Each structure stands twice: as C-alpha cells, then as structure tokens.
N, CA, C and O atoms as a Tinker XYZ file with bonds, in Angstrom:
   200  protein
     1  N      6.433000 -103.359000  104.427000    73     2
     2  CA     7.470000 -103.503000  105.714000    64     1     3
     3  C      9.225000 -103.876000  105.157000    63     2     4     5
     4  O      9.779000 -104.860000  104.668000    81     3
     5  N      9.602000 -102.646000  105.510000    73     3     6
     6  CA    11.171000 -102.830000  105.080000    64     5     7
     7  C     12.088000 -103.668000  105.391000    63     6     8     9
     8  O     12.019000 -103.696000  106.620000    81     7
     9  N     12.768000 -104.254000  105.129000    73     7    10
    10  CA    13.683000 -105.293000  105.513000    64     9    11
    11  C     14.379000 -104.870000  106.205000    63    10    12    13
    12  O     15.140000 -105.746000  106.614000    81    11
    13  N     14.688000 -103.383000  106.848000    73    11    14
    14  CA    15.300000 -103.205000  108.023000    64    13    15
    15  C     14.552000 -103.430000  109.189000    63    14    16    17
    16  O     15.031000 -104.096000  110.108000    81    15
    17  N     13.263000 -102.873000  109.256000    73    15    18
    18  CA    12.657000 -103.332000  110.173000    64    17    19
    19  C     11.845000 -104.712000  110.397000    63    18    20    21
    20  O     10.923000 -104.911000  111.187000    81    19
    21  N     12.353000 -105.476000  109.617000    73    19    22
    22  CA    12.158000 -107.356000  109.857000    64    21    23
    23  C     13.204000 -107.843000  110.226000    63    22    24    25
    24  O     13.157000 -108.894000  110.865000    81    23
    25  N     14.124000 -107.392000  110.013000    73    23    26
    26  CA    15.403000 -108.013000  110.750000    64    25    27
    27  C     16.043000 -107.446000  112.052000    63    26    28    29
    28  O     17.085000 -107.757000  112.630000    81    27
    29  N     14.691000 -106.123000  112.448000    73    27    30
    30  CA    15.057000 -105.420000  113.796000    64    29    31
    31  C     13.926000 -106.362000  114.638000    63    30    32    33
    32  O     13.872000 -106.602000  115.844000    81    31
    33  N     13.170000 -106.738000  113.690000    73    31    34
    34  CA    11.843000 -107.574000  114.863000    64    33    35
    35  C     12.775000 -108.937000  115.212000    63    34    36    37
    36  O     12.929000 -109.565000  116.259000    81    35
    37  N     13.301000 -109.097000  113.919000    73    35    38
    38  CA    13.582000 -110.830000  114.585000    64    37    39
    39  C     14.570000 -110.804000  115.357000    63    38    40    41
    40  O     14.927000 -111.821000  115.951000    81    39
    41  N     15.367000 -109.300000  115.525000    73    39    42
    42  CA    16.790000 -109.762000  116.374000    64    41    43
    43  C     16.375000 -109.267000  117.791000    63    42    44    45
    44  O     17.087000 -109.393000  118.787000    81    43
    45  N     15.131000 -108.683000  117.771000    73    43    46
    46  CA    14.492000 -108.463000  118.930000    64    45    47
    47  C     13.710000 -109.911000  119.765000    63    46    48    49
    48  O     13.868000 -110.084000  120.974000    81    47
    49  N     13.031000 -110.684000  119.062000    73    47    50
    50  CA    12.593000 -112.272000  118.989000    64    49    51
    51  C     13.491000 -112.928000  119.938000    63    50    52    53
    52  O     14.704000 -112.764000  120.066000    81    51
    53  N     12.590000 -113.807000  120.672000    73    51    54
    54  CA    13.346000 -114.990000  121.119000    64    53    55
    55  C     14.251000 -115.521000  120.188000    63    54    56    57
    56  O     15.397000 -115.622000  120.627000    81    55
    57  N     14.054000 -115.939000  118.876000    73    55    58
    58  CA    14.592000 -117.067000  117.604000    64    57    59
    59  C     16.124000 -115.853000  117.805000    63    58    60    61
    60  O     17.244000 -116.151000  118.220000    81    59
    61  N     15.687000 -114.685000  117.406000    73    59    62
    62  CA    16.548000 -113.807000  116.841000    64    61    63
    63  C     18.051000 -113.667000  117.675000    63    62    64    65
    64  O     19.187000 -113.638000  117.202000    81    63
    65  N     17.555000 -113.588000  119.231000    73    63    66
    66  CA    18.551000 -113.351000  120.792000    64    65    67
    67  C     18.944000 -114.859000  120.298000    63    66    68    69
    68  O     20.109000 -114.801000  119.906000    81    67
    69  N     18.490000 -116.035000  120.178000    73    67    70
    70  CA    19.258000 -117.089000  120.253000    64    69    71
    71  C     19.790000 -117.284000  118.884000    63    70    72    73
    72  O     20.099000 -118.448000  118.631000    81    71
    73  N     19.922000 -116.629000  118.176000    73    71    74
    74  CA    20.576000 -116.794000  116.567000    64    73    75
    75  C     21.832000 -115.780000  116.833000    63    74    76    77
    76  O     22.985000 -116.110000  116.551000    81    75
    77  N     21.463000 -114.399000  117.454000    73    75    78
    78  CA    22.936000 -113.895000  117.734000    64    77    79
    79  C     23.680000 -114.573000  118.840000    63    78    80    81
    80  O     24.892000 -114.638000  118.633000    81    79
    81  N     23.173000 -115.201000  120.192000    73    79    82
    82  CA    24.079000 -115.689000  120.660000    64    81    83
    83  C     24.710000 -116.928000  120.065000    63    82    84    85
    84  O     25.775000 -117.213000  120.612000    81    83
    85  N     24.335000 -117.744000  119.089000    73    83    86
    86  CA    25.298000 -119.053000  118.680000    64    85    87
    87  C     25.930000 -118.271000  117.945000    63    86    88    89
    88  O     27.128000 -118.510000  118.097000    81    87
    89  N     25.721000 -117.213000  117.009000    73    87    90
    90  CA    26.447000 -116.235000  116.324000    64    89    91
    91  C     27.699000 -116.043000  116.612000    63    90    92    93
    92  O     28.617000 -116.427000  115.888000    81    91
    93  N     27.853000 -115.393000  117.765000    73    91    94
    94  CA    28.871000 -114.986000  118.569000    64    93    95
    95  C     29.576000 -115.961000  119.196000    63    94    96    97
    96  O     30.803000 -115.854000  119.220000    81    95
    97  N     28.896000 -117.154000  119.854000    73    95    98
    98  CA    29.676000 -118.310000  119.932000    64    97    99
    99  C     30.905000 -118.808000  118.785000    63    98   100   101
   100  O     32.129000 -118.820000  118.917000    81    99
   101  N     30.244000 -119.111000  117.896000    73    99   102
   102  CA    30.740000 -119.292000  116.973000    64   101   103
   103  C     31.942000 -118.679000  116.230000    63   102   104   105
   104  O     32.811000 -119.232000  115.555000    81   103
   105  N     31.726000 -117.208000  116.581000    73   103   106
   106  CA    32.886000 -116.013000  115.985000    64   105   107
   107  C     34.202000 -116.223000  117.039000    63   106   108   109
   108  O     35.351000 -115.956000  116.685000    81   107
   109  N     33.827000 -116.788000  118.509000    73   107   110
   110  CA    35.071000 -116.587000  119.381000    64   109   111
   111  C     35.626000 -117.626000  118.904000    63   110   112   113
   112  O     36.849000 -117.491000  118.887000    81   111
   113  N     35.318000 -118.482000  118.557000    73   111   114
   114  CA    36.211000 -119.674000  118.009000    64   113   115
   115  C     37.360000 -119.082000  117.314000    63   114   116   117
   116  O     37.309000 -118.142000  116.521000    81   115
   117  N     38.786000 -119.968000  117.834000    73   115   118
   118  CA    39.598000 -119.133000  116.842000    64   117   119
   119  C     39.606000 -119.980000  115.750000    63   118   120   121
   120  O     39.847000 -119.312000  114.745000    81   119
   121  N     39.442000 -121.219000  115.478000    73   119   122
   122  CA    39.288000 -121.750000  113.765000    64   121   123
   123  C     37.898000 -120.830000  113.091000    63   122   124   125
   124  O     37.812000 -120.318000  111.975000    81   123
   125  N     37.013000 -120.844000  114.078000    73   123   126
   126  CA    36.117000 -120.071000  112.871000    64   125   127
   127  C     35.993000 -118.765000  112.766000    63   126   128   129
   128  O     35.310000 -118.323000  111.842000    81   127
   129  N     36.717000 -117.749000  113.822000    73   127   130
   130  CA    37.310000 -116.902000  113.266000    64   129   131
   131  C     38.257000 -116.262000  111.776000    63   130   132   133
   132  O     38.343000 -115.275000  111.045000    81   131
   133  N     38.965000 -117.952000  112.051000    73   131   134
   134  CA    40.099000 -117.685000  110.785000    64   133   135
   135  C     39.141000 -118.534000  109.653000    63   134   136   137
   136  O     39.795000 -118.753000  108.633000    81   135
   137  N     38.635000 -118.727000  109.630000    73   135   138
   138  CA    37.472000 -118.650000  108.128000    64   137   139
   139  C     36.347000 -117.798000  108.103000    63   138   140   141
   140  O     35.967000 -117.562000  106.957000    81   139
   141  N     35.560000 -117.151000  109.187000    73   139   142
   142  CA    35.318000 -116.395000  108.743000    64   141   143
   143  C     36.129000 -114.653000  107.850000    63   142   144   145
   144  O     35.639000 -113.909000  107.001000    81   143
   145  N     37.437000 -114.609000  108.550000    73   143   146
   146  CA    38.164000 -113.709000  107.865000    64   145   147
   147  C     38.573000 -114.152000  106.741000    63   146   148   149
   148  O     39.140000 -113.363000  105.985000    81   147
   149  N     38.411000 -115.350000  106.403000    73   147   150
   150  CA    38.745000 -115.759000  105.170000    64   149   151
   151  C     38.244000 -115.382000  104.144000    63   150   152   153
   152  O     38.803000 -114.957000  103.133000    81   151
   153  N     36.809000 -115.567000  104.429000    73   151   154
   154  CA    35.906000 -115.178000  103.594000    64   153   155
   155  C     35.665000 -113.641000  103.537000    63   154   156   157
   156  O     35.728000 -113.121000  102.423000    81   155
   157  N     35.456000 -113.030000  104.379000    73   155   158
   158  CA    35.523000 -111.090000  104.363000    64   157   159
   159  C     37.277000 -111.261000  103.612000    63   158   160   161
   160  O     37.542000 -110.306000  102.882000    81   159
   161  N     37.909000 -111.853000  103.676000    73   159   162
   162  CA    38.571000 -110.991000  102.879000    64   161   163
   163  C     38.626000 -111.257000  101.342000    63   162   164   165
   164  O     39.122000 -110.487000  100.518000    81   163
   165  N     37.916000 -112.725000  101.021000    73   163   166
   166  CA    37.551000 -112.888000   99.898000    64   165   167
   167  C     36.666000 -112.005000   99.158000    63   166   168   169
   168  O     36.995000 -111.481000   98.094000    81   167
   169  N     35.466000 -111.831000   99.764000    73   167   170
   170  CA    34.225000 -110.929000   99.137000    64   169   171
   171  C     35.094000 -109.128000   99.494000    63   170   172   173
   172  O     34.577000 -108.266000   98.784000    81   171
   173  N     36.015000 -108.679000  100.246000    73   171   174
   174  CA    36.596000 -107.526000   99.715000    64   173   175
   175  C     37.602000 -107.273000   99.383000    63   174   176   177
   176  O     38.232000 -106.251000   99.651000    81   175
   177  N     38.013000 -108.408000   98.565000    73   175   178
   178  CA    39.652000 -108.333000   97.675000    64   177   179
   179  C     40.552000 -108.715000   98.180000    63   178   180   181
   180  O     41.356000 -109.442000   97.596000    81   179
   181  N     40.697000 -108.312000   99.510000    73   179   182
   182  CA    41.825000 -108.683000  100.655000    64   181   183
   183  C     42.495000 -110.088000  100.046000    63   182   184   185
   184  O     41.955000 -111.128000   99.671000    81   183
   185  N     44.067000 -109.633000  100.112000    73   183   186
   186  CA    44.492000 -111.415000  100.085000    64   185   187
   187  C     44.640000 -111.784000   98.938000    63   186   188   189
   188  O     45.286000 -112.807000   98.710000    81   187
   189  N     44.120000 -111.096000   98.004000    73   187   190
   190  CA    44.728000 -111.535000   96.312000    64   189   191
   191  C     45.899000 -112.142000   96.152000    63   190   192   193
   192  O     46.874000 -111.928000   96.872000    81   191
   193  N     45.860000 -113.153000   94.940000    73   191   194
   194  CA    47.389000 -113.808000   95.440000    64   193   195
   195  C     47.861000 -114.889000   96.051000    63   194   196   197
   196  O     48.748000 -115.631000   95.629000    81   195
   197  N     47.204000 -114.988000   97.155000    73   195   198
   198  CA    47.250000 -116.261000   97.757000    64   197   199
   199  C     46.627000 -117.745000   97.381000    63   198   200
   200  O     46.839000 -118.708000   98.119000    81   199
C-alpha cells in the first residue's frame, strides 16, 4: 500500500479527523502560528542571518 493511500485512509478515519481538528486549532493560535512560521522559514532557508 502506498504512503499516500495510508495517509488518505488515516485522514478519513475518526482518529485522523480528530488529529486534523487539533492541528487546525493549534495553528490558529497566533503564538503557535509564529512558531510554525519560524520552523517553516528555517526549513526552506528564509530568514537566514537572524
């Protein structure tokens, strides 16, 4: 079974829906959004020199 299919199955399961809801809730908090942006910028090479 492909990884994409496994992820799709998990996302449609009750546990997957709960995890997605928690992730949305976490990401909507301004403090957490700033942390997410910092990690994203670090991974993609933006913000070097800070």
